[in-house]
Every structure is written in C-alpha cells, then in structure tokens.
HTML snippet that shows the backbone in 3Dmol.js (N, CA, C, O; Angstrom):
<script src="https://3Dmol.org/build/3Dmol-min.js"></script>
<div id="view" style="width:600px;height:400px;position:relative"></div>
<script>
const pdb = `
ATOM      1  N   MET A   1     -16.619 124.029 138.035  1.00  0.00           N
ATOM      2  CA  MET A   1     -16.746 122.888 137.133  1.00  0.00           C
ATOM      3  C   MET A   1     -16.054 123.217 135.807  1.00  0.00           C
ATOM      4  O   MET A   1     -16.187 124.331 135.300  1.00  0.00           O
ATOM      5  N   ALA A   2     -15.331 122.272 135.255  1.00  0.00           N
ATOM      6  CA  ALA A   2     -14.593 122.476 134.009  1.00  0.00           C
ATOM      7  C   ALA A   2     -15.545 122.620 132.834  1.00  0.00           C
ATOM      8  O   ALA A   2     -16.591 121.975 132.767  1.00  0.00           O
ATOM      9  N   LYS A   3     -15.150 123.486 131.910  1.00  0.00           N
ATOM     10  CA  LYS A   3     -15.926 123.685 130.686  1.00  0.00           C
ATOM     11  C   LYS A   3     -15.769 122.457 129.794  1.00  0.00           C
ATOM     12  O   LYS A   3     -14.646 121.996 129.585  1.00  0.00           O
ATOM     13  N   PRO A   4     -16.881 121.908 129.255  1.00  0.00           N
ATOM     14  CA  PRO A   4     -16.775 120.729 128.384  1.00  0.00           C
ATOM     15  C   PRO A   4     -15.998 121.058 127.107  1.00  0.00           C
ATOM     16  O   PRO A   4     -16.068 122.174 126.591  1.00  0.00           O
ATOM     17  N   ILE A   5     -15.269 120.081 126.617  1.00  0.00           N
ATOM     18  CA  ILE A   5     -14.509 120.255 125.381  1.00  0.00           C
ATOM     19  C   ILE A   5     -15.469 120.198 124.204  1.00  0.00           C
ATOM     20  O   ILE A   5     -16.307 119.300 124.110  1.00  0.00           O
ATOM     21  N   SER A   6     -15.335 121.174 123.304  1.00  0.00           N
ATOM     22  CA  SER A   6     -16.175 121.219 122.111  1.00  0.00           C
ATOM     23  C   SER A   6     -15.350 120.796 120.905  1.00  0.00           C
ATOM     24  O   SER A   6     -14.220 121.250 120.729  1.00  0.00           O
ATOM     25  N   PHE A   7     -15.912 119.931 120.081  1.00  0.00           N
ATOM     26  CA  PHE A   7     -15.236 119.499 118.867  1.00  0.00           C
ATOM     27  C   PHE A   7     -15.873 120.115 117.626  1.00  0.00           C
ATOM     28  O   PHE A   7     -15.633 119.656 116.509  1.00  0.00           O
ATOM     29  N   GLU A   8     -16.686 121.156 117.822  1.00  0.00           N
ATOM     30  CA  GLU A   8     -17.312 121.831 116.695  1.00  0.00           C
ATOM     31  C   GLU A   8     -16.279 122.680 115.976  1.00  0.00           C
ATOM     32  O   GLU A   8     -15.386 123.250 116.603  1.00  0.00           O
ATOM     33  N   ARG A   9     -16.404 122.762 114.666  1.00  0.00           N
ATOM     34  CA  ARG A   9     -15.489 123.583 113.867  1.00  0.00           C
ATOM     35  C   ARG A   9     -15.757 125.056 114.138  1.00  0.00           C
ATOM     36  O   ARG A   9     -16.904 125.499 114.185  1.00  0.00           O
ATOM     37  N   THR A  10     -14.672 125.803 114.314  1.00  0.00           N
ATOM     38  CA  THR A  10     -14.780 127.248 114.481  1.00  0.00           C
ATOM     39  C   THR A  10     -14.135 127.915 113.280  1.00  0.00           C
ATOM     40  O   THR A  10     -13.610 127.238 112.396  1.00  0.00           O
ATOM     41  N   ASP A  11     -14.173 129.230 113.246  1.00  0.00           N
ATOM     42  CA  ASP A  11     -13.568 129.971 112.144  1.00  0.00           C
ATOM     43  C   ASP A  11     -12.041 129.894 112.157  1.00  0.00           C
ATOM     44  O   ASP A  11     -11.402 130.101 111.126  1.00  0.00           O
ATOM     45  N   GLU A  12     -11.461 129.601 113.305  1.00  0.00           N
ATOM     46  CA  GLU A  12     -10.012 129.587 113.450  1.00  0.00           C
ATOM     47  C   GLU A  12      -9.485 128.154 113.487  1.00  0.00           C
ATOM     48  O   GLU A  12      -9.364 127.565 114.561  1.00  0.00           O
ATOM     49  N   MET A  13      -9.177 127.602 112.342  1.00  0.00           N
ATOM     50  CA  MET A  13      -8.625 126.250 112.261  1.00  0.00           C
ATOM     51  C   MET A  13      -7.190 126.341 111.745  1.00  0.00           C
ATOM     52  O   MET A  13      -6.861 127.257 110.992  1.00  0.00           O
ATOM     53  N   LEU A  14      -6.350 125.417 112.136  1.00  0.00           N
ATOM     54  CA  LEU A  14      -4.958 125.440 111.701  1.00  0.00           C
ATOM     55  C   LEU A  14      -4.821 125.314 110.192  1.00  0.00           C
ATOM     56  O   LEU A  14      -3.837 125.787 109.622  1.00  0.00           O
ATOM     57  N   GLY A  15      -5.781 124.691 109.540  1.00  0.00           N
ATOM     58  CA  GLY A  15      -5.735 124.564 108.091  1.00  0.00           C
ATOM     59  C   GLY A  15      -5.803 125.890 107.359  1.00  0.00           C
ATOM     60  O   GLY A  15      -5.519 125.957 106.163  1.00  0.00           O
ATOM     61  N   ASP A  16      -6.180 126.953 108.071  1.00  0.00           N
ATOM     62  CA  ASP A  16      -6.260 128.283 107.481  1.00  0.00           C
ATOM     63  C   ASP A  16      -4.951 129.058 107.607  1.00  0.00           C
ATOM     64  O   ASP A  16      -4.864 130.190 107.132  1.00  0.00           O
ATOM     65  N   TYR A  17      -3.932 128.476 108.236  1.00  0.00           N
ATOM     66  CA  TYR A  17      -2.682 129.179 108.502  1.00  0.00           C
ATOM     67  C   TYR A  17      -1.518 128.511 107.787  1.00  0.00           C
ATOM     68  O   TYR A  17      -1.542 127.306 107.537  1.00  0.00           O
ATOM     69  N   PRO A  18      -0.485 129.309 107.453  1.00  0.00           N
ATOM     70  CA  PRO A  18       0.708 128.728 106.829  1.00  0.00           C
ATOM     71  C   PRO A  18       1.405 127.756 107.775  1.00  0.00           C
ATOM     72  O   PRO A  18       1.318 127.887 108.996  1.00  0.00           O
ATOM     73  N   ILE A  19       2.086 126.793 107.201  1.00  0.00           N
ATOM     74  CA  ILE A  19       2.810 125.797 107.989  1.00  0.00           C
ATOM     75  C   ILE A  19       4.292 125.830 107.608  1.00  0.00           C
ATOM     76  O   ILE A  19       4.647 126.024 106.445  1.00  0.00           O
ATOM     77  N   ASN A  20       5.128 125.640 108.596  1.00  0.00           N
ATOM     78  CA  ASN A  20       6.569 125.493 108.376  1.00  0.00           C
ATOM     79  C   ASN A  20       6.931 124.040 108.653  1.00  0.00           C
ATOM     80  O   ASN A  20       6.604 123.500 109.710  1.00  0.00           O
ATOM     81  N   VAL A  21       7.598 123.424 107.712  1.00  0.00           N
ATOM     82  CA  VAL A  21       8.015 122.029 107.855  1.00  0.00           C
ATOM     83  C   VAL A  21       9.538 121.991 107.933  1.00  0.00           C
ATOM     84  O   VAL A  21      10.221 122.684 107.179  1.00  0.00           O
ATOM     85  N   VAL A  22      10.067 121.181 108.846  1.00  0.00           N
ATOM     86  CA  VAL A  22      11.511 121.019 108.994  1.00  0.00           C
ATOM     87  C   VAL A  22      11.869 119.564 108.696  1.00  0.00           C
ATOM     88  O   VAL A  22      11.370 118.647 109.349  1.00  0.00           O
ATOM     89  N   LEU A  23      12.730 119.364 107.713  1.00  0.00           N
ATOM     90  CA  LEU A  23      13.245 118.040 107.375  1.00  0.00           C
ATOM     91  C   LEU A  23      14.743 118.020 107.639  1.00  0.00           C
ATOM     92  O   LEU A  23      15.393 119.065 107.632  1.00  0.00           O
ATOM     93  N   LEU A  24      15.284 116.850 107.869  1.00  0.00           N
ATOM     94  CA  LEU A  24      16.717 116.699 108.122  1.00  0.00           C
ATOM     95  C   LEU A  24      17.429 116.151 106.893  1.00  0.00           C
ATOM     96  O   LEU A  24      16.861 115.385 106.116  1.00  0.00           O
ATOM     97  N   ALA A  25      18.678 116.558 106.735  1.00  0.00           N
ATOM     98  CA  ALA A  25      19.515 116.042 105.651  1.00  0.00           C
ATOM     99  C   ALA A  25      20.942 115.910 106.160  1.00  0.00           C
ATOM    100  O   ALA A  25      21.472 116.832 106.780  1.00  0.00           O
ATOM    101  N   LYS A  26      21.560 114.774 105.900  1.00  0.00           N
ATOM    102  CA  LYS A  26      22.974 114.608 106.253  1.00  0.00           C
ATOM    103  C   LYS A  26      23.861 115.440 105.334  1.00  0.00           C
ATOM    104  O   LYS A  26      24.885 115.971 105.764  1.00  0.00           O
ATOM    105  N   ASP A  27      23.464 115.551 104.064  1.00  0.00           N
ATOM    106  CA  ASP A  27      24.221 116.336 103.084  1.00  0.00           C
ATOM    107  C   ASP A  27      23.386 117.562 102.717  1.00  0.00           C
ATOM    108  O   ASP A  27      22.556 117.512 101.810  1.00  0.00           O
ATOM    109  N   LEU A  28      23.617 118.657 103.432  1.00  0.00           N
ATOM    110  CA  LEU A  28      22.808 119.862 103.244  1.00  0.00           C
ATOM    111  C   LEU A  28      23.012 120.473 101.863  1.00  0.00           C
ATOM    112  O   LEU A  28      22.064 120.997 101.279  1.00  0.00           O
ATOM    113  N   ASP A  29      24.227 120.417 101.330  1.00  0.00           N
ATOM    114  CA  ASP A  29      24.486 120.977 100.000  1.00  0.00           C
ATOM    115  C   ASP A  29      23.701 120.242  98.916  1.00  0.00           C
ATOM    116  O   ASP A  29      23.162 120.874  98.008  1.00  0.00           O
ATOM    117  N   SER A  30      23.634 118.919  99.002  1.00  0.00           N
ATOM    118  CA  SER A  30      22.855 118.144  98.024  1.00  0.00           C
ATOM    119  C   SER A  30      21.369 118.440  98.149  1.00  0.00           C
ATOM    120  O   SER A  30      20.671 118.572  97.143  1.00  0.00           O
ATOM    121  N   ALA A  31      20.884 118.547  99.383  1.00  0.00           N
ATOM    122  CA  ALA A  31      19.470 118.861  99.599  1.00  0.00           C
ATOM    123  C   ALA A  31      19.148 120.254  99.071  1.00  0.00           C
ATOM    124  O   ALA A  31      18.108 120.456  98.444  1.00  0.00           O
ATOM    125  N   LYS A  32      20.031 121.208  99.320  1.00  0.00           N
ATOM    126  CA  LYS A  32      19.845 122.576  98.820  1.00  0.00           C
ATOM    127  C   LYS A  32      19.781 122.575  97.297  1.00  0.00           C
ATOM    128  O   LYS A  32      18.908 123.212  96.709  1.00  0.00           O
ATOM    129  N   ASP A  33      20.704 121.861  96.660  1.00  0.00           N
ATOM    130  CA  ASP A  33      20.718 121.769  95.203  1.00  0.00           C
ATOM    131  C   ASP A  33      19.424 121.154  94.681  1.00  0.00           C
ATOM    132  O   ASP A  33      18.854 121.644  93.707  1.00  0.00           O
ATOM    133  N   PHE A  34      18.961 120.090  95.319  1.00  0.00           N
ATOM    134  CA  PHE A  34      17.740 119.420  94.878  1.00  0.00           C
ATOM    135  C   PHE A  34      16.533 120.356  94.953  1.00  0.00           C
ATOM    136  O   PHE A  34      15.825 120.535  93.962  1.00  0.00           O
ATOM    137  N   TYR A  35      16.296 120.952  96.124  1.00  0.00           N
ATOM    138  CA  TYR A  35      15.097 121.772  96.296  1.00  0.00           C
ATOM    139  C   TYR A  35      15.166 123.085  95.512  1.00  0.00           C
ATOM    140  O   TYR A  35      14.139 123.575  95.044  1.00  0.00           O
ATOM    141  N   ALA A  36      16.359 123.659  95.363  1.00  0.00           N
ATOM    142  CA  ALA A  36      16.486 124.918  94.628  1.00  0.00           C
ATOM    143  C   ALA A  36      16.505 124.698  93.117  1.00  0.00           C
ATOM    144  O   ALA A  36      15.803 125.390  92.379  1.00  0.00           O
ATOM    145  N   ASN A  37      17.301 123.743  92.657  1.00  0.00           N
ATOM    146  CA  ASN A  37      17.526 123.603  91.217  1.00  0.00           C
ATOM    147  C   ASN A  37      16.676 122.549  90.528  1.00  0.00           C
ATOM    148  O   ASN A  37      16.420 122.660  89.329  1.00  0.00           O
ATOM    149  N   LYS A  38      16.237 121.543  91.243  1.00  0.00           N
ATOM    150  CA  LYS A  38      15.386 120.512  90.634  1.00  0.00           C
ATOM    151  C   LYS A  38      13.902 120.804  90.869  1.00  0.00           C
ATOM    152  O   LYS A  38      13.090 120.729  89.947  1.00  0.00           O
ATOM    153  N   VAL A  39      13.563 121.139  92.115  1.00  0.00           N
ATOM    154  CA  VAL A  39      12.163 121.429  92.457  1.00  0.00           C
ATOM    155  C   VAL A  39      11.819 122.879  92.116  1.00  0.00           C
ATOM    156  O   VAL A  39      10.666 123.184  91.811  1.00  0.00           O
ATOM    157  N   GLY A  40      12.809 123.774  92.164  1.00  0.00           N
ATOM    158  CA  GLY A  40      12.593 125.169  91.796  1.00  0.00           C
ATOM    159  C   GLY A  40      12.094 126.065  92.918  1.00  0.00           C
ATOM    160  O   GLY A  40      11.463 127.088  92.653  1.00  0.00           O
ATOM    161  N   LEU A  41      12.366 125.698  94.175  1.00  0.00           N
ATOM    162  CA  LEU A  41      11.929 126.525  95.298  1.00  0.00           C
ATOM    163  C   LEU A  41      12.901 127.682  95.519  1.00  0.00           C
ATOM    164  O   LEU A  41      14.110 127.543  95.335  1.00  0.00           O
ATOM    165  N   GLU A  42      12.340 128.835  95.920  1.00  0.00           N
ATOM    166  CA  GLU A  42      13.138 130.025  96.213  1.00  0.00           C
ATOM    167  C   GLU A  42      13.785 129.902  97.596  1.00  0.00           C
ATOM    168  O   GLU A  42      13.118 129.536  98.564  1.00  0.00           O
ATOM    169  N   ILE A  43      15.070 130.203  97.686  1.00  0.00           N
ATOM    170  CA  ILE A  43      15.776 130.179  98.968  1.00  0.00           C
ATOM    171  C   ILE A  43      15.483 131.469  99.726  1.00  0.00           C
ATOM    172  O   ILE A  43      15.695 132.566  99.208  1.00  0.00           O
ATOM    173  N   LEU A  44      14.994 131.329 100.958  1.00  0.00           N
ATOM    174  CA  LEU A  44      14.734 132.474 101.826  1.00  0.00           C
ATOM    175  C   LEU A  44      15.888 132.720 102.787  1.00  0.00           C
ATOM    176  O   LEU A  44      16.218 133.867 103.088  1.00  0.00           O
ATOM    177  N   GLN A  45      16.498 131.651 103.265  1.00  0.00           N
ATOM    178  CA  GLN A  45      17.592 131.736 104.231  1.00  0.00           C
ATOM    179  C   GLN A  45      18.583 130.628 103.911  1.00  0.00           C
ATOM    180  O   GLN A  45      18.193 129.500 103.611  1.00  0.00           O
ATOM    181  N   ASP A  46      19.855 130.956 103.976  1.00  0.00           N
ATOM    182  CA  ASP A  46      20.889 129.966 103.669  1.00  0.00           C
ATOM    183  C   ASP A  46      22.060 130.176 104.624  1.00  0.00           C
ATOM    184  O   ASP A  46      22.760 131.185 104.542  1.00  0.00           O
ATOM    185  N   ASN A  47      22.269 129.230 105.520  1.00  0.00           N
ATOM    186  CA  ASN A  47      23.435 129.284 106.392  1.00  0.00           C
ATOM    187  C   ASN A  47      23.979 127.866 106.552  1.00  0.00           C
ATOM    188  O   ASN A  47      23.361 126.927 106.050  1.00  0.00           O
ATOM    189  N   PRO A  48      25.100 127.676 107.224  1.00  0.00           N
ATOM    190  CA  PRO A  48      25.724 126.346 107.286  1.00  0.00           C
ATOM    191  C   PRO A  48      24.883 125.248 107.939  1.00  0.00           C
ATOM    192  O   PRO A  48      25.161 124.066 107.740  1.00  0.00           O
ATOM    193  N   ASN A  49      23.860 125.617 108.716  1.00  0.00           N
ATOM    194  CA  ASN A  49      23.080 124.599 109.430  1.00  0.00           C
ATOM    195  C   ASN A  49      21.660 124.412 108.931  1.00  0.00           C
ATOM    196  O   ASN A  49      21.031 123.399 109.238  1.00  0.00           O
ATOM    197  N   VAL A  50      21.142 125.357 108.172  1.00  0.00           N
ATOM    198  CA  VAL A  50      19.758 125.241 107.692  1.00  0.00           C
ATOM    199  C   VAL A  50      19.577 126.072 106.423  1.00  0.00           C
ATOM    200  O   VAL A  50      20.143 127.156 106.280  1.00  0.00           O
ATOM    201  N   VAL A  51      18.780 125.537 105.516  1.00  0.00           N
ATOM    202  CA  VAL A  51      18.368 126.266 104.319  1.00  0.00           C
ATOM    203  C   VAL A  51      16.846 126.287 104.339  1.00  0.00           C
ATOM    204  O   VAL A  51      16.200 125.246 104.462  1.00  0.00           O
ATOM    205  N   THR A  52      16.282 127.486 104.217  1.00  0.00           N
ATOM    206  CA  THR A  52      14.827 127.635 104.239  1.00  0.00           C
ATOM    207  C   THR A  52      14.349 128.083 102.867  1.00  0.00           C
ATOM    208  O   THR A  52      14.918 128.993 102.263  1.00  0.00           O
ATOM    209  N   PHE A  53      13.293 127.430 102.380  1.00  0.00           N
ATOM    210  CA  PHE A  53      12.738 127.703 101.058  1.00  0.00           C
ATOM    211  C   PHE A  53      11.310 128.214 101.181  1.00  0.00           C
ATOM    212  O   PHE A  53      10.586 127.851 102.108  1.00  0.00           O
ATOM    213  N   ARG A  54      10.910 129.067 100.229  1.00  0.00           N
ATOM    214  CA  ARG A  54       9.504 129.459 100.112  1.00  0.00           C
ATOM    215  C   ARG A  54       8.804 128.368  99.313  1.00  0.00           C
ATOM    216  O   ARG A  54       9.306 127.914  98.285  1.00  0.00           O
ATOM    217  N   CYS A  55       7.651 127.960  99.796  1.00  0.00           N
ATOM    218  CA  CYS A  55       6.878 126.914  99.128  1.00  0.00           C
ATOM    219  C   CYS A  55       5.417 127.340  99.178  1.00  0.00           C
ATOM    220  O   CYS A  55       4.694 126.978 100.106  1.00  0.00           O
ATOM    221  N   GLY A  56       4.980 128.111  98.178  1.00  0.00           N
ATOM    222  CA  GLY A  56       3.646 128.707  98.251  1.00  0.00           C
ATOM    223  C   GLY A  56       3.646 129.714  99.383  1.00  0.00           C
ATOM    224  O   GLY A  56       4.561 130.532  99.477  1.00  0.00           O
ATOM    225  N   GLY A  57       2.646 129.671 100.238  1.00  0.00           N
ATOM    226  CA  GLY A  57       2.602 130.531 101.415  1.00  0.00           C
ATOM    227  C   GLY A  57       3.272 129.895 102.613  1.00  0.00           C
ATOM    228  O   GLY A  57       3.161 130.399 103.731  1.00  0.00           O
ATOM    229  N   ASN A  58       3.961 128.798 102.390  1.00  0.00           N
ATOM    230  CA  ASN A  58       4.575 128.043 103.481  1.00  0.00           C
ATOM    231  C   ASN A  58       6.090 128.080 103.368  1.00  0.00           C
ATOM    232  O   ASN A  58       6.639 128.605 102.400  1.00  0.00           O
ATOM    233  N   GLU A  59       6.759 127.519 104.368  1.00  0.00           N
ATOM    234  CA  GLU A  59       8.210 127.438 104.344  1.00  0.00           C
ATOM    235  C   GLU A  59       8.656 126.001 104.592  1.00  0.00           C
ATOM    236  O   GLU A  59       8.074 125.278 105.401  1.00  0.00           O
ATOM    237  N   LEU A  60       9.693 125.614 103.879  1.00  0.00           N
ATOM    238  CA  LEU A  60      10.322 124.312 104.052  1.00  0.00           C
ATOM    239  C   LEU A  60      11.753 124.557 104.504  1.00  0.00           C
ATOM    240  O   LEU A  60      12.536 125.177 103.783  1.00  0.00           O
ATOM    241  N   ALA A  61      12.097 124.079 105.684  1.00  0.00           N
ATOM    242  CA  ALA A  61      13.462 124.222 106.197  1.00  0.00           C
ATOM    243  C   ALA A  61      14.145 122.861 106.156  1.00  0.00           C
ATOM    244  O   ALA A  61      13.599 121.862 106.625  1.00  0.00           O
ATOM    245  N   ILE A  62      15.337 122.838 105.594  1.00  0.00           N
ATOM    246  CA  ILE A  62      16.156 121.629 105.585  1.00  0.00           C
ATOM    247  C   ILE A  62      17.303 121.890 106.553  1.00  0.00           C
ATOM    248  O   ILE A  62      18.121 122.784 106.340  1.00  0.00           O
ATOM    249  N   SER A  63      17.349 121.106 107.606  1.00  0.00           N
ATOM    250  CA  SER A  63      18.329 121.295 108.668  1.00  0.00           C
ATOM    251  C   SER A  63      19.409 120.224 108.586  1.00  0.00           C
ATOM    252  O   SER A  63      19.114 119.051 108.356  1.00  0.00           O
ATOM    253  N   LYS A  64      20.655 120.630 108.775  1.00  0.00           N
ATOM    254  CA  LYS A  64      21.766 119.679 108.731  1.00  0.00           C
ATOM    255  C   LYS A  64      21.697 118.740 109.929  1.00  0.00           C
ATOM    256  O   LYS A  64      21.522 119.176 111.067  1.00  0.00           O
ATOM    257  N   SER A  65      21.837 117.446 109.655  1.00  0.00           N
ATOM    258  CA  SER A  65      21.821 116.432 110.703  1.00  0.00           C
ATOM    259  C   SER A  65      23.132 115.666 110.677  1.00  0.00           C
ATOM    260  O   SER A  65      23.614 115.275 109.614  1.00  0.00           O
ATOM    261  N   THR A  66      23.701 115.457 111.845  1.00  0.00           N
ATOM    262  CA  THR A  66      24.903 114.630 111.935  1.00  0.00           C
ATOM    263  C   THR A  66      24.563 113.230 112.416  1.00  0.00           C
ATOM    264  O   THR A  66      25.432 112.361 112.485  1.00  0.00           O
ATOM    265  N   VAL A  67      23.283 113.012 112.751  1.00  0.00           N
ATOM    266  CA  VAL A  67      22.860 111.739 113.325  1.00  0.00           C
ATOM    267  C   VAL A  67      22.124 110.889 112.303  1.00  0.00           C
ATOM    268  O   VAL A  67      22.579 109.803 111.943  1.00  0.00           O
ATOM    269  N   SER A  68      20.989 111.386 111.839  1.00  0.00           N
ATOM    270  CA  SER A  68      20.177 110.613 110.900  1.00  0.00           C
ATOM    271  C   SER A  68      19.134 111.505 110.272  1.00  0.00           C
ATOM    272  O   SER A  68      19.075 112.706 110.532  1.00  0.00           O
ATOM    273  N   THR A  69      18.314 110.896 109.443  1.00  0.00           N
ATOM    274  CA  THR A  69      17.157 111.585 108.873  1.00  0.00           C
ATOM    275  C   THR A  69      15.898 110.815 109.233  1.00  0.00           C
ATOM    276  O   THR A  69      14.946 110.772 108.454  1.00  0.00           O
ATOM    277  N   ALA A  70      15.894 110.215 110.400  1.00  0.00           N
ATOM    278  CA  ALA A  70      14.776 109.369 110.841  1.00  0.00           C
ATOM    279  C   ALA A  70      13.471 110.149 110.896  1.00  0.00           C
ATOM    280  O   ALA A  70      13.461 111.350 111.164  1.00  0.00           O
ATOM    281  N   ASP A  71      12.372 109.452 110.639  1.00  0.00           N
ATOM    282  CA  ASP A  71      11.052 110.073 110.655  1.00  0.00           C
ATOM    283  C   ASP A  71      10.721 110.727 111.986  1.00  0.00           C
ATOM    284  O   ASP A  71       9.932 111.671 112.025  1.00  0.00           O
ATOM    285  N   GLU A  72      11.311 110.246 113.083  1.00  0.00           N
ATOM    286  CA  GLU A  72      11.009 110.819 114.394  1.00  0.00           C
ATOM    287  C   GLU A  72      11.506 112.252 114.520  1.00  0.00           C
ATOM    288  O   GLU A  72      11.100 112.964 115.439  1.00  0.00           O
ATOM    289  N   GLN A  73      12.368 112.685 113.625  1.00  0.00           N
ATOM    290  CA  GLN A  73      12.961 114.017 113.718  1.00  0.00           C
ATOM    291  C   GLN A  73      12.244 115.063 112.874  1.00  0.00           C
ATOM    292  O   GLN A  73      12.569 116.246 112.979  1.00  0.00           O
ATOM    293  N   THR A  74      11.291 114.678 112.052  1.00  0.00           N
ATOM    294  CA  THR A  74      10.558 115.624 111.222  1.00  0.00           C
ATOM    295  C   THR A  74       9.685 116.503 112.103  1.00  0.00           C
ATOM    296  O   THR A  74       9.071 116.021 113.055  1.00  0.00           O
ATOM    297  N   GLN A  75       9.631 117.796 111.786  1.00  0.00           N
ATOM    298  CA  GLN A  75       8.864 118.744 112.592  1.00  0.00           C
ATOM    299  C   GLN A  75       7.978 119.593 111.700  1.00  0.00           C
ATOM    300  O   GLN A  75       8.252 119.772 110.513  1.00  0.00           O
ATOM    301  N   ALA A  76       6.904 120.117 112.292  1.00  0.00           N
ATOM    302  CA  ALA A  76       6.037 121.074 111.609  1.00  0.00           C
ATOM    303  C   ALA A  76       5.532 122.072 112.633  1.00  0.00           C
ATOM    304  O   ALA A  76       5.318 121.725 113.795  1.00  0.00           O
ATOM    305  N   GLY A  77       5.343 123.302 112.205  1.00  0.00           N
ATOM    306  CA  GLY A  77       4.800 124.331 113.089  1.00  0.00           C
ATOM    307  C   GLY A  77       3.949 125.298 112.293  1.00  0.00           C
ATOM    308  O   GLY A  77       4.278 125.625 111.152  1.00  0.00           O
ATOM    309  N   TRP A  78       2.868 125.755 112.876  1.00  0.00           N
ATOM    310  CA  TRP A  78       1.972 126.691 112.218  1.00  0.00           C
ATOM    311  C   TRP A  78       2.282 128.114 112.645  1.00  0.00           C
ATOM    312  O   TRP A  78       2.640 128.354 113.799  1.00  0.00           O
ATOM    313  N   ARG A  79       2.147 129.064 111.718  1.00  0.00           N
ATOM    314  CA  ARG A  79       2.296 130.489 112.038  1.00  0.00           C
ATOM    315  C   ARG A  79       0.903 131.051 112.298  1.00  0.00           C
ATOM    316  O   ARG A  79       0.108 131.213 111.372  1.00  0.00           O
ATOM    317  N   VAL A  80       0.615 131.345 113.559  1.00  0.00           N
ATOM    318  CA  VAL A  80      -0.696 131.867 113.953  1.00  0.00           C
ATOM    319  C   VAL A  80      -0.516 133.193 114.679  1.00  0.00           C
ATOM    320  O   VAL A  80       0.571 133.510 115.161  1.00  0.00           O
ATOM    321  N   ASP A  81      -1.606 133.970 114.750  1.00  0.00           N
ATOM    322  CA  ASP A  81      -1.569 135.266 115.421  1.00  0.00           C
ATOM    323  C   ASP A  81      -1.528 135.128 116.930  1.00  0.00           C
ATOM    324  O   ASP A  81      -0.858 135.911 117.603  1.00  0.00           O
ATOM    325  N   ASP A  82      -2.238 134.136 117.477  1.00  0.00           N
ATOM    326  CA  ASP A  82      -2.258 133.924 118.924  1.00  0.00           C
ATOM    327  C   ASP A  82      -2.568 132.463 119.213  1.00  0.00           C
ATOM    328  O   ASP A  82      -2.871 131.693 118.301  1.00  0.00           O
ATOM    329  N   LEU A  83      -2.492 132.089 120.467  1.00  0.00           N
ATOM    330  CA  LEU A  83      -2.716 130.695 120.853  1.00  0.00           C
ATOM    331  C   LEU A  83      -4.026 130.482 121.584  1.00  0.00           C
ATOM    332  O   LEU A  83      -4.271 129.381 122.078  1.00  0.00           O
ATOM    333  N   ASP A  84      -4.870 131.483 121.672  1.00  0.00           N
ATOM    334  CA  ASP A  84      -6.156 131.344 122.374  1.00  0.00           C
ATOM    335  C   ASP A  84      -7.194 130.683 121.508  1.00  0.00           C
ATOM    336  O   ASP A  84      -8.329 130.490 121.943  1.00  0.00           O
TER     337      ASP A  84
END
`;
const viewer = $3Dmol.createViewer("view");
viewer.addModel(pdb, "pdb");
viewer.setStyle({}, {cartoon: {color: "spectrum"}});
viewer.zoomTo();
viewer.render();
</script>
C-alpha cells in the first residue's frame, strides 16, 4: 500500500536554500550593464551567452536569447544537498 502524502512542514523546506534565477535578454550587454552598474550586483561569471551575478546568497543568471524574453522562458532552481 502506498504511503500517504504528508503536507506537514519539515525542517527541510526549499525556502531554507539558495535559489538560482535565470532570466532572458535579447541584448546581453545592456542587461549586464544594468545589473552590474545600476543595480550594483557582483559578476560571478561572464561569457558570450550568460552573465551570472551574486545576489545575496543567491545567483541571478541573464541568458542571451535570440527568440524572446517571454515569461514562459523564466527559470528557477534551488541548490540543495540531496533530493530525498
């Protein structure tokens, strides 16, 4: 018999872990300038297809898009020790 799903809060919630957010930009150089020089975020990685910034304990990646910056393309991922 399958174990019932529990919705009780445990000690291991995603809100306790850093998150990486990926946004798209058609003009990566303008986006890099905005986040680095206007917002003041530190650049962690800079290459022709993506620029990654430190944002507190999290990371913001701006990825070059040749198609669009539609909301359907926004991504987020959590950095966790395991998936159990």
